[in-house]
Kinemage of the C-alpha trace (Angstrom):
@kinemage 1
@onewidth
@group {chain A} dominant
@subgroup {mainchain}
@vectorlist {calphas} color= white
{ca met a 1} P 0.000 0.000 0.000
{ca lys a 2} L 1.535 3.332 -1.019
{ca asn a 3} L 1.845 6.262 1.346
{ca ile a 4} L -0.299 9.285 0.540
{ca val a 5} L 1.464 11.411 3.166
{ca glu a 6} L 5.089 11.090 4.284
{ca val a 7} L 6.448 13.435 6.931
{ca lys a 8} L 10.170 13.073 7.662
{ca asp a 9} L 12.169 14.833 10.394
{ca val a 10} L 9.991 17.943 10.304
{ca lys a 11} L 10.985 20.825 12.547
{ca lys a 12} L 9.324 24.196 12.880
{ca val a 13} L 11.047 27.048 14.696
{ca tyr a 14} L 9.470 30.480 15.127
{ca gly a 15} L 11.609 33.572 15.689
{ca lys a 16} L 14.786 34.911 14.120
{ca ser a 17} L 18.187 33.462 14.987
{ca asn a 18} L 19.148 36.576 16.964
{ca glu a 19} L 15.876 36.532 18.925
{ca lys a 20} L 14.239 34.167 21.368
{ca gln a 21} L 13.055 31.160 19.351
{ca thr a 22} L 10.181 28.763 19.892
{ca glu a 23} L 10.462 25.195 18.612
{ca ala a 24} L 6.884 24.233 17.746
{ca leu a 25} L 7.727 20.894 16.086
{ca lys a 26} L 10.741 18.699 16.877
{ca asp a 27} L 11.737 16.012 14.363
{ca ile a 28} L 8.208 14.793 13.573
{ca ser a 29} L 8.017 11.727 11.306
{ca phe a 30} L 4.990 9.664 10.284
{ca ser a 31} L 3.133 8.436 7.209
{ca val a 32} L -0.475 7.950 6.112
{ca glu a 33} L -1.246 5.058 3.797
{ca lys a 34} L -3.767 5.326 0.981
{ca gly a 35} L -7.235 4.707 2.409
{ca glu a 36} L -6.262 5.372 6.033
{ca phe a 37} L -8.349 7.453 8.468
{ca val a 38} L -5.827 9.027 10.854
{ca gly a 39} L -6.461 11.418 13.733
{ca ile a 40} L -4.107 13.995 15.235
{ca met a 41} L -4.783 15.074 18.798
{ca gly a 42} L -3.052 17.293 21.316
{ca ala a 43} L -3.668 20.105 23.770
{ca ser a 44} L -3.571 23.751 22.785
{ca gly a 45} L 0.055 24.657 22.102
{ca ser a 46} L 1.087 21.042 21.436
{ca gly a 47} L 2.015 21.744 17.816
{ca lys a 48} L -0.943 20.112 16.059
{ca ser a 49} L -2.113 23.350 14.396
{ca thr a 50} L 1.438 24.056 13.202
{ca leu a 51} L 1.616 20.539 11.783
{ca leu a 52} L -1.730 20.977 10.019
{ca asn a 53} L -0.577 24.260 8.461
{ca ile a 54} L 2.532 22.523 7.121
{ca leu a 55} L 0.562 19.520 5.818
{ca ser a 56} L -1.897 21.825 4.089
{ca thr a 57} L 1.053 23.670 2.444
{ca leu a 58} L 0.028 26.961 4.105
{ca asp a 59} L 3.355 27.038 5.957
{ca leu a 60} L 6.844 25.626 5.399
{ca pro a 61} L 8.865 23.551 7.870
{ca thr a 62} L 12.181 24.935 9.125
{ca ala a 63} L 13.703 21.532 8.332
{ca gly a 64} L 12.524 18.163 7.048
{ca thr a 65} L 10.301 17.107 4.159
{ca val a 66} L 6.588 16.598 3.536
{ca ala a 67} L 5.486 14.480 0.580
{ca ile a 68} L 1.843 14.310 -0.466
{ca asp a 69} L 0.904 11.832 -3.169
{ca gln a 70} L 4.646 11.230 -3.590
{ca lys a 71} L 5.363 14.917 -4.329
{ca asp a 72} L 7.703 16.865 -2.020
{ca val a 73} L 5.514 19.900 -1.324
{ca thr a 74} L 8.285 21.709 0.569
{ca lys a 75} L 9.977 22.359 -2.785
{ca leu a 76} L 6.919 23.805 -4.541
{ca arg a 77} L 6.460 27.562 -4.849
{ca gly a 78} L 4.016 30.083 -6.276
{ca asn a 79} L 1.553 28.932 -8.930
{ca gln a 80} L 2.971 25.415 -8.866
{ca leu a 81} L 2.171 25.111 -5.158
{ca ala a 82} L -1.282 26.698 -5.516
{ca asp a 83} L -2.140 24.344 -8.374
{ca phe a 84} L -0.984 21.280 -6.434
{ca arg a 85} L -2.906 22.367 -3.326
{ca ser a 86} L -6.124 22.875 -5.297
{ca arg a 87} L -5.898 19.470 -6.971
{ca ala a 88} L -4.387 17.157 -4.357
{ca ile a 89} L -5.623 18.455 -0.996
{ca gly a 90} L -9.227 18.738 0.179
{ca phe a 91} L -10.043 20.869 3.232
{ca ile a 92} L -12.933 20.710 5.684
{ca phe a 93} L -12.749 23.502 8.253
{ca gln a 94} L -14.599 24.204 11.497
{ca glu a 95} L -16.118 27.249 9.824
{ca phe a 96} L -17.869 26.236 6.624
{ca asn a 97} L -16.267 29.017 4.524
{ca leu a 98} L -19.150 29.017 2.049
{ca leu a 99} L -19.734 32.172 0.006
{ca glu a 100} L -23.140 33.505 1.049
{ca asn a 101} L -23.903 35.133 -2.319
{ca leu a 102} L -23.451 31.844 -4.211
{ca thr a 103} L -25.766 28.839 -4.246
{ca val a 104} L -24.631 25.530 -2.787
{ca arg a 105} L -24.122 24.282 -6.363
{ca glu a 106} L -21.882 27.253 -7.184
{ca asn a 107} L -19.941 26.891 -3.916
{ca ile a 108} L -19.220 23.222 -4.565
{ca ala a 109} L -18.135 23.962 -8.139
{ca ile a 110} L -15.606 26.706 -7.246
{ca pro a 111} L -12.471 24.482 -7.323
{ca leu a 112} L -13.348 23.114 -10.771
{ca ser a 113} L -14.218 26.570 -12.119
{ca leu a 114} L -10.812 27.835 -10.996
{ca gln a 115} L -9.183 24.933 -12.837
{ca gly a 116} L -10.979 25.788 -16.074
{ca val a 117} L -13.014 22.575 -16.226
{ca arg a 118} L -15.769 22.587 -18.884
{ca pro a 119} L -19.239 23.651 -17.589
{ca arg a 120} L -20.838 20.362 -18.604
{ca glu a 121} L -18.273 18.349 -16.629
{ca ile a 122} L -18.611 20.711 -13.666
{ca lys a 123} L -22.382 20.142 -13.635
{ca glu a 124} L -21.996 16.358 -13.812
{ca arg a 125} L -19.351 16.175 -11.089
{ca thr a 126} L -21.203 18.607 -8.815
{ca glu a 127} L -24.420 16.596 -9.026
{ca lys a 128} L -22.547 13.329 -8.508
{ca val a 129} L -20.773 14.470 -5.345
{ca ala a 130} L -23.948 16.118 -4.017
{ca ala a 131} L -25.856 12.866 -4.472
{ca arg a 132} L -23.017 10.983 -2.751
{ca leu a 133} L -23.333 13.287 0.268
{ca ser a 134} L -27.150 13.401 0.225
{ca ile a 135} L -27.501 17.153 -0.410
{ca thr a 136} L -29.004 17.135 -3.916
{ca glu a 137} L -32.107 18.969 -2.672
{ca thr a 138} L -29.981 21.880 -1.385
{ca leu a 139} L -28.014 22.555 -4.586
{ca asp a 140} L -30.023 25.588 -5.694
{ca lys a 141} L -30.388 27.078 -2.216
{ca tyr a 142} L -28.135 29.669 -0.606
{ca pro a 143} L -26.112 28.922 2.557
{ca ser a 144} L -28.482 31.067 4.643
{ca gln a 145} L -31.337 28.738 3.655
{ca ile a 146} L -29.811 25.466 4.880
{ca ser a 147} L -28.841 23.943 8.234
{ca gly a 148} L -25.364 23.806 9.764
{ca gly a 149} L -25.094 20.112 8.996
{ca gln a 150} L -26.042 20.710 5.360
{ca lys a 151} L -23.501 23.546 5.153
{ca gln a 152} L -20.762 21.231 6.376
{ca arg a 153} L -21.805 18.590 3.837
{ca ala a 154} L -21.668 21.245 1.121
{ca ala a 155} L -18.191 22.226 2.320
{ca ser a 156} L -17.232 18.543 2.267
{ca ala a 157} L -18.554 18.190 -1.289
{ca arg a 158} L -16.454 21.187 -2.353
{ca ala a 159} L -13.406 19.529 -0.750
{ca leu a 160} L -14.055 16.225 -2.520
{ca ile a 161} L -15.006 17.434 -5.990
{ca thr a 162} L -11.381 17.586 -7.152
{ca gln a 163} L -10.900 13.942 -6.050
{ca pro a 164} L -7.982 14.925 -3.786
{ca ala a 165} L -5.234 12.566 -2.647
{ca ile a 166} L -5.896 13.495 0.998
{ca leu a 167} L -8.827 15.069 2.844
{ca leu a 168} L -7.735 17.275 5.768
{ca gly a 169} L -10.272 17.982 8.494
{ca asp a 170} L -9.563 20.863 10.888
{ca glu a 171} L -12.014 20.468 13.793
{ca pro a 172} L -14.825 19.969 11.232
{ca thr a 173} L -17.458 19.179 13.893
{ca gly a 174} L -16.624 22.222 16.033
{ca ser a 175} L -19.517 24.373 14.786
{ca leu a 176} L -22.111 21.591 14.678
{ca asp a 177} L -24.689 20.313 17.149
{ca ser a 178} L -24.205 16.741 18.364
{ca lys a 179} L -26.538 15.131 15.785
{ca ser a 180} L -25.043 17.028 12.840
{ca ala a 181} L -21.551 16.183 14.119
{ca arg a 182} L -22.408 12.463 14.255
{ca asp a 183} L -23.913 12.649 10.769
{ca leu a 184} L -20.760 14.286 9.396
{ca leu a 185} L -18.471 11.741 11.075
{ca asp a 186} L -20.627 8.854 9.826
{ca met a 187} L -20.331 10.322 6.337
{ca met a 188} L -16.547 10.668 6.624
{ca glu a 189} L -16.245 7.098 7.878
{ca glu a 190} L -18.352 5.853 4.974
{ca leu a 191} L -16.275 7.820 2.445
{ca asn a 192} L -13.165 6.300 3.961
{ca gln a 193} L -14.437 2.722 4.020
{ca lys a 194} L -16.445 2.587 0.791
{ca asp a 195} L -14.521 5.010 -1.418
{ca ala a 196} L -11.058 4.499 0.144
{ca ile a 197} L -10.649 8.257 0.648
{ca ser a 198} L -7.602 9.030 2.796
{ca ile a 199} L -8.487 11.302 5.714
{ca leu a 200} L -6.350 13.155 8.246
{ca leu a 201} L -8.494 14.608 11.032
{ca val a 202} L -7.174 17.174 13.514
{ca thr a 203} L -9.469 17.321 16.521
{ca his a 204} L -9.577 17.868 20.271
{ca asp a 205} L -12.844 15.912 20.519
{ca pro a 206} L -12.422 12.263 21.633
{ca ala a 207} L -15.842 11.384 20.194
{ca ala a 208} L -14.714 12.559 16.745
{ca ala a 209} L -11.346 10.853 17.165
{ca ser a 210} L -13.049 7.535 17.931
{ca tyr a 211} L -14.027 7.324 14.245
{ca cys a 212} L -10.355 7.185 13.231
{ca arg a 213} L -8.446 3.960 12.687
{ca arg a 214} L -5.222 5.377 14.106
{ca ile a 215} L -4.468 8.406 16.269
{ca leu a 216} L -1.228 10.329 16.749
{ca phe a 217} L -1.020 12.227 20.037
{ca ile a 218} L 1.256 15.286 19.936
{ca lys a 219} L 2.754 16.838 23.045
{ca asp a 220} L 5.408 19.565 23.212
{ca gly a 221} L 6.095 19.328 19.486
{ca val a 222} L 6.723 15.580 19.308
{ca ile a 223} L 4.578 12.534 18.642
{ca his a 224} L 4.115 11.350 22.203
{ca gln a 225} L 2.016 8.270 21.515
{ca glu a 226} L 0.245 6.384 18.737
{ca val a 227} L -2.807 4.173 19.194
{ca lys a 228} L -4.732 1.986 16.749
{ca arg a 229} L -8.399 1.154 16.897
{ca glu a 230} L -7.982 -2.295 15.322
{ca gly a 231} L -10.912 -4.516 16.404
{ca lys a 232} L -12.189 -2.272 19.190
{ca ser a 233} L -15.713 -0.900 19.201
{ca arg a 234} L -16.032 2.855 18.809
{ca glu a 235} L -17.159 3.130 22.447
{ca ala a 236} L -14.127 1.181 23.696
{ca phe a 237} L -11.803 3.245 21.518
{ca tyr a 238} L -13.438 6.453 22.794
{ca arg a 239} L -12.719 5.418 26.399
{ca glu a 240} L -9.115 4.601 25.489
{ca val a 241} L -8.667 8.005 23.834
{ca leu a 242} L -10.148 9.740 26.890
{ca ala a 243} L -7.707 7.942 29.181
{ca ile a 244} L -4.707 8.878 27.019
{ca leu a 245} L -5.779 12.521 26.890
{ca gly a 246} L -6.096 12.502 30.676
{ca asn a 247} L -2.543 11.185 31.029
{ca leu a 248} L -1.201 13.736 28.529
{ca glu a 249} L -2.574 16.598 30.592
{ca gln a 250} L -0.855 15.455 33.785
């Protein structure tokens, strides 16, 4: 099984050499195989947000390499980097980031429009991904006319329409009520299991993390612990995650 993400010896230092420096990440290394559902957890200030910014190509490491779909993204610049990001990486954020003056259909289609895809293909792919995520009936509505859960599904459809190599979730359930959060996580789990979509989920929520197959716990800029769900039930895995988080905070 090939690796979709490979992080090797990544360091991130903030501050100039003649100033006080902060080492946010210290020699982080891990990989994500194609079709994996991996979680990243850690307390505020642990380095998980810094790691996410580097994985999403929004920031560069001070040292080390990050390969996504076997491409070293730390060497890409300018239009080349923007093009790779738009094609290979899908993002689901805590805030839905939908444009209020566009319909759901138009919001989902934005990545393809920016890539110059033909209108007929855009229409076909938009309707296909909307049907896959059960939001066909919302396509011609505006974000203000749909629920939070439907907004997050629309944002997910926009992230998936380019058929990215990796789907990055940044606290995607943070703005949702408990039912909508469960619905979104069920959908992500189904996409992972049925469509083999590789997912990397950054979350502080043990309930969300319990959907993952493997979790990396970050503390003080290093991977402190790794745990696999394997044959455990989601409830048993949730309790295990809770216990680990409790120990990390001590």
